[in-house]
C-alpha positions as CSV (number, residue, x, y, z in Angstrom):
1,M,0.0,0.0,0.0
2,K,1.2,3.5,-0.7
3,Y,-0.2,7.0,-0.1
4,C,-0.8,9.9,-2.4
5,P,1.8,12.6,-1.7
6,E,-0.7,15.3,-2.7
7,C,-3.8,14.4,-0.6
8,G,-2.7,11.4,1.6
9,A,-5.3,8.9,0.2
10,A,-4.4,5.2,0.6
11,L,-3.7,3.7,-2.8
12,P,-2.9,0.2,-4.1
13,G,0.8,-0.3,-4.7
14,D,0.4,-0.3,-8.5
15,A,-1.8,2.8,-8.8
16,K,-0.7,5.2,-11.5
17,F,-3.1,7.9,-10.5
18,C,-4.7,8.9,-7.2
19,S,-8.4,7.8,-7.0
20,R,-9.2,10.9,-4.8
21,C,-7.3,13.8,-6.4
22,G,-6.2,12.4,-9.7
23,K,-2.5,13.2,-9.3
24,P,-0.1,11.0,-11.2
25,Q,1.7,8.6,-8.9
26,Q,5.4,7.6,-8.9
27,A,6.9,4.3,-7.9
28,P,6.5,3.8,-4.1
29,P,9.5,5.1,-2.1
30,P,11.7,2.6,-0.3
31,E,10.6,1.7,3.2
32,A,12.4,3.7,6.0
33,G,16.0,2.6,6.3
34,Q,16.1,1.1,2.7
35,A,17.7,3.0,-0.1
36,P,17.8,2.3,-3.8
37,A,21.1,0.8,-5.0
38,G,23.8,3.5,-5.0
39,E,21.7,6.1,-3.2
40,Q,21.8,7.2,0.4
41,W,18.6,8.4,2.0
42,E,17.8,10.0,5.3
43,T,14.3,9.4,6.7
44,C,12.2,10.9,9.4
45,E,8.7,10.6,10.8
46,I,6.5,13.1,12.7
47,V,5.8,12.0,16.3
48,A,3.8,13.7,19.0
49,V,5.3,14.2,22.5
50,A,3.8,15.7,25.7
51,A,5.5,19.0,26.3
52,G,4.8,20.1,29.9
53,E,2.0,21.4,32.0
54,K,-0.2,24.2,31.2
55,W,-1.8,25.0,34.5
56,S,-1.6,22.1,36.9
57,P,0.8,19.2,37.8
58,V,-2.4,17.1,38.1
59,F,-2.8,17.3,34.3
60,P,0.6,16.7,32.7
61,G,1.0,16.9,29.0
62,D,-1.3,19.8,28.5
63,Y,0.9,20.9,25.7
64,I,2.0,18.8,22.7
65,I,4.9,19.2,20.3
66,F,5.0,17.5,17.0
67,R,8.5,16.5,16.2
68,A,10.2,15.2,13.0
69,Q,12.4,12.5,14.4
70,A,15.1,10.8,12.4
71,E,16.0,7.3,13.5
72,T,19.1,5.3,12.4
73,A,21.0,2.4,13.9
74,E,23.5,4.9,15.2
75,E,21.4,7.8,16.4
76,S,18.0,9.3,17.0
77,R,17.8,13.1,16.4
78,T,15.2,15.8,16.1
79,V,15.1,17.2,12.5
80,R,12.5,19.9,13.2
81,E,9.7,20.5,15.7
82,S,6.5,22.5,15.9
83,E,5.7,25.2,18.4
84,R,4.0,23.9,21.6
85,V,0.3,23.6,21.0
86,A,-2.3,23.3,23.8
87,A,-4.3,20.1,24.2
88,G,-7.9,20.6,25.0
89,L,-9.5,18.7,27.9
90,G,-11.5,16.6,25.4
91,D,-8.2,15.6,23.7
92,Y,-7.3,13.5,26.7
93,Y,-3.8,15.1,26.5
94,Q,-3.1,13.4,23.1
95,A,-2.8,14.6,19.6
96,N,-6.3,15.0,18.1
97,K,-6.9,15.4,14.3
98,G,-10.1,17.2,15.1
99,N,-8.2,19.8,17.1
100,K,-7.5,22.6,14.5
101,R,-4.4,23.7,16.4
102,H,-2.9,20.2,16.2
103,A,-3.8,19.8,12.5
104,A,-2.3,23.2,11.7
105,A,0.9,22.4,13.6
106,V,1.4,19.2,11.7
107,A,0.7,20.9,8.4
108,A,3.2,23.7,9.2
109,L,5.8,21.1,10.2
110,A,5.3,19.1,7.0
111,A,5.6,22.3,4.9
112,A,8.8,23.3,6.7
113,L,10.2,19.8,6.0
114,A,9.3,20.1,2.3
115,G,11.1,23.5,2.3
116,D,14.2,21.8,3.7
117,G,14.2,19.3,0.7
118,W,12.3,16.4,2.4
119,D,9.8,14.4,0.2
120,R,6.7,12.7,1.6
121,A,7.3,8.9,1.8
122,G,4.1,7.6,3.3
123,R,2.6,7.6,6.7
124,G,2.7,5.6,9.9
125,D,-0.3,4.4,12.0
126,A,-1.3,7.7,13.6
127,W,-2.9,10.5,11.7
128,Y,0.1,12.8,12.3
129,S,2.9,10.3,11.7
130,L,3.9,11.4,8.2
131,R,7.1,9.9,6.9
132,F,9.7,11.9,4.8
133,R,12.9,11.1,3.1
134,R,15.7,13.1,1.3
135,R,18.9,12.1,-0.4
136,Q,22.0,12.4,1.7
137,S,23.4,14.9,-0.7
138,Q,20.5,17.3,0.3
139,V,21.3,17.0,4.0
140,R,22.2,20.4,5.4
141,P,24.8,20.7,8.2
């Protein structure tokens, strides 16, 4: 299964066009950690982390940060992260797709990654866990 880089729709692996938005599809990118022969890729995935208390130690995690996390066998590092966004009481202190602040923070983080030369490479299990990759030659110091 692959995902449309334009709208995020789930598509069959052999789809040539997106069934939702009609965008032409390329061959699926390699899974995280796998690079085509002769190419080196860096990969990252957006994760959500609790980021402190808003008003009471009884309710930890009132803030959430969305972080683009790169994982390799040698290291784990933060590539970029969003501003802290408040979690509403109805969010149960978790990332909530229906929370407009959360959705906007993920969209802004994805746009910033694209501006840094990262390409969408699918998604993980959570709504916010977008995966990205870029060629090592594009890696900025």
